N, C-alpha and C positions, 0 to 999 in steps of 0.2 A: 155311224160306225159303232158307237158305244152300245146302242140298243141292240143292233144286230149281233154284236159279239156276246152280249149277255144272253140273248135268246139262244144262240148257238150253244153256249155253256150249259144252259138249263136243260137242254135236250141231250147234248153230247155226253156229259159226265154221268148222269144216271144210266144211260145206255151202255156206256163203257163199263160201269160197275157190274151190270148184268152179264156182259160178255166175259169179263174176267172171272166172275164167280163161276160161271158155267165152265170156263177153261180150267180153273183150278180143281173143280170137282170131276170133270170128265177126263182130264189129262192122263190120269193113271190107267184108264181103261181102254184108251184108243191108240191105234198105231201112231208112230212118230210123225209121219207126214200129215196125218189128219189134224194134229194139234195146231197146225198153222192156220186153222179156221179162225183163231183168235186175232192175229194181226190182219188177216184178210177181211174179216168182218169189221174190225175197227176202221181200217182204211176205207172200205166202201161206204160205211155209214158217215165217216168224217167227210169224205169227198162229196157225198150227197148234200149234207148239211151246209158245207162250205159254199157249194154252188147255189143252192136254193135260198139260203138265208144271208150269206155274206158276199155273194157275187164273186166267188173265187173258183176259177176253172184250172184245170191242169192239162199239160201236154207232155208226153214222153217221146223223146227222140232217140233213135238208135236201138230200138228193140231188136233189130236183126243182129246186133252184136252180142246178145245174150247167148252164151254157149249152151248147147243142149246135151253134149256127150262128154263133158270133162269138168272136173272141179276147178275152182279158181278162187282168188281173193278179191272181193269187191271193195274198193276204196273210194270213199265219198267225203266231200266237205259236209259240215254239220251245222245247220242253222235253226232247225225246227224239230218238232215232233213228227211232222208230216213225212219226211223222207225215211224215218225209221220204219214206219209201217209200209210205205210205198215199196221199198226195196224188198222187204219180206213178203210182199205180195207178188213181185216179179220173179223172185228166185226162191223156189221151195224144193227141198229144205235148205235152210241156211243157218249157220251158227254165228251169232252176233257177239262181238266183244263189248262188254259193258261193265259198269262199276258194280261191285258186289252188293252194295247197300240197296240196290233196286230189288233184290230178291227178298229183302226183309219186309217189304210192304205186303200186308195181308191181301190175299186173293190175287192182286196184281203181280206180286213177286212170285207167288206159287205158280201162277199160270205161265209166266215168263220162264220159270225154271224148267217146266216140262218141254220147252223148246231146246234145251241143252245148250245154253249160251256159255261163253267163256267169261266167268265173273272174276274180276280182279280187284285187288285192293290198291287204290291209287297212291296211298301213303307209303307203299313199299314197292317202288318201281322196279327194283332188281328182281324180286320175287314175281312181280307181275309179268315182266318180260320172259322169265323162264317158263311161267305157266302158259303164256301165249304160244311160245315155241313148241312146248311139249304137247299140250292139248290141241293146239291148232293143227300140228302135223298129224295127230291121230284122227281128227275130224276129216281132214282132207284125204287121208288114206282110206277112210271108210265111206268116201263118196259124198261128203257134205262140204259145200263151199262155205267160205267165211265172209263176214261183213265187218269191216274195220273203219271207224271214223278216226283218222290219224290226228285230228286236232284234239281229240280226247273229251271235248265238251262242246255244247252248242255255242256258236259265236254270233254276235250281232252282224247284220248286213254291213258290208264294207270293211269288216275286220277279218283278218286271216291269221290264225295262230300257226306257229311253226308246226309242220307235220312231223309227228313221231315216226321212227323208222321200223316199228315192229312188223308192219306188213311187208316191207322190203326185205327185212332179215329173214322172215319166214318163207317168203317167195324164193329167195336165194338158196335157202336150205332145202326146200322141197322141189323146186323147179316148176311149180305151178304158175300159171299166168296171172297177171293183175288185170282186173276189169275196172277202169277208171270211170267215176260217175261225178257229175257236177249238177248243181241245181240252184235255184234262187228262191226256195221255199220261205226263207226268212222275211222276204218282202211282204208276204201275205199273212204268214203265221210265225211271228217272231217269238224268240225264246223269252221266257220270264214275263210274259204279259198275256192277258186274256183277249186283248184287242186283235181283231182280224181285219185286214185291209183287202178290199176288192182288187181283183187283178188276175193274172195268169201265172201259175207256177209252171216252170219249164224244167224238166229233168233231162239231161243229156247223157247218154251212155256211150262211152267211147269204144274203140276197137281194142281187143285184147292186147296186152303188152306181154310179149314172151320174155321169160326171165332166165332160161337156161344159158349158162356161160357168162352171166352178168353178175357183177358184185352188188351187194345191198345198196351201196351208194348210187350206182348207176340206175338201179331200179327205182330207188326213191326219187332221184332227180327227174326221171322220165315221167312218172305218174304225177308228181307234184307240179311239173311244168304244164302238163295237159290239163289238170284240174283247174289250176289258176288261170290259164288262158280261157278255158271254157266259162269260168265264173265271170271273167271280165266281159265276155261276149253276151252273157245272159243278163 
């Protein structure tokens, strides 16, 4: 496992650097939707290397639940780097909520910035919540769906951090539906370690949760219950 993980890293990270450099240089010149070639390329290359080198396959359930004619807020548990790229491959364009410090990384941050994420400062939760509500509503109004990881950070397998309510509050304010997503990616590509474990990553996409006429607490409880149940099954 250690040798295969090292081999994966030796190929993956230099390739990643090339993609992010290309994205940071080309982003200003190409249309918004085309800029998503960065996460799409990263996901496809990572998936290929994971399968060939590390024996990691993936399966996505519930693709039919992906809306094609309306915006929504995708809400997912967070265990790995894998799901960040996977969801941005399935839903284009999509605006991701992330910590502002990521945009400071040369080339990587610049490339991510061209995807127009909502970058927040975690040390100031009040200002962060206001920004999510304001900018998130603008993105949705302009036809761009959102991706929010309510745990706020990647969690080890078996641990579930309390879900923040920003997605629920925004959904209650705008009336857009919630798309719940659950996965077990951390079992193969865990956070904060280079080791990759062979196996199958399963991502499950649930049916849309309609939000009109519901309170933020009701919406939050509904998607939280679905995600936690799906995680226990995966």
